[in-house]
C-alpha positions in Angstrom: 67.7 51.0 161.5 65.2 51.1 164.3 66.5 47.5 165.4 70.0 48.8 165.2 69.5 51.8 166.9 67.2 50.6 169.9 69.9 47.6 170.1 73.0 49.8 170.3 71.4 52.7 171.9 73.7 53.8 175.0 71.4 56.9 176.1 69.8 54.4 178.4 73.0 53.3 180.2 74.9 57.2 179.7 73.9 57.9 183.6 75.6 54.5 184.7 78.7 55.4 183.0 78.9 59.1 184.1 78.5 59.0 187.7 81.1 57.2 189.0 82.9 59.3 186.8 81.6 62.1 188.4 81.9 61.1 191.7 85.9 60.3 191.1 86.3 63.9 190.1 84.5 65.6 193.0 86.9 62.7 195.0 89.5 63.9 193.9 89.3 67.5 193.9 88.9 67.0 197.6 92.3 65.5 197.6 93.9 68.4 196.1 92.1 70.8 198.2 93.4 68.3 201.0 96.6 68.0 199.8 97.3 72.1 199.4 96.7 72.6 203.2 100.0 74.2 204.9 101.6 71.5 206.1 102.4 73.6 209.1 98.5 74.2 209.9 97.9 70.9 211.9 94.8 71.0 210.6 92.4 67.8 210.8 89.5 68.1 208.4 86.5 66.5 210.2 84.6 63.9 208.3 81.7 65.3 207.1 83.2 67.1 204.8 82.7 65.8 201.2 82.4 68.8 198.8 85.4 70.9 197.9 82.8 73.7 199.1 82.4 72.5 202.7 86.3 72.3 203.0 86.7 75.7 202.1 83.9 77.0 204.4 85.4 75.1 207.2 88.8 76.1 206.4 87.6 79.8 206.2 86.8 79.2 210.3 89.9 78.3 210.6 92.4 80.5 209.0 93.3 84.0 208.9 92.6 85.9 206.0 96.2 86.2 204.9 96.8 82.5 205.5 93.4 81.7 202.7 95.1 84.2 200.7 98.5 82.4 200.3 96.0 78.9 200.5 94.1 80.0 197.5 97.7 81.5 195.2 99.1 77.7 195.9 95.6 76.1 195.3 95.2 78.3 191.9 98.8 76.9 190.6 97.9 73.1 191.7 95.0 73.4 189.9 96.5 74.4 186.5 99.1 71.8 187.4 96.2 69.3 187.4 94.4 70.9 184.1 91.3 71.2 186.7 89.0 73.7 185.5 87.0 73.8 188.2 89.0 73.7 190.8 90.9 76.7 189.0 87.5 78.8 189.0 86.7 77.8 192.5 90.7 79.0 193.5 90.0 82.3 191.4 86.9 83.1 193.0 87.4 82.8 196.7 90.8 85.2 195.9 89.1 87.6 194.0 86.2 87.9 196.5 88.9 88.1 199.4 90.7 90.8 197.0 87.7 92.9 196.9 88.1 93.2 200.8 91.1 94.5 200.7 92.4 91.4 202.6 96.7 92.0 202.0 99.2 89.2 201.9 
């Protein structure tokens, strides 16, 4: 039994399977964030942006609070359609934070 377990144990290879999947999800989320940018925004994100949090931080310096609130509402809809709970949580977190600041659409 021990020999079978050691020969077929994938625990050592689990990270090799997990890392590409995690990287793929990060890239997918970043693409979704970029696609949801308003068409008339004419924003060209810098090349140093690699994570959703970096994009949102940069976007906060580029847009008005009302535009950001619209963006996060759109992002929430797209996250629901894409079944991405991490993006949904991110959109709701930022929307809730902006609502506590009494920013109106």
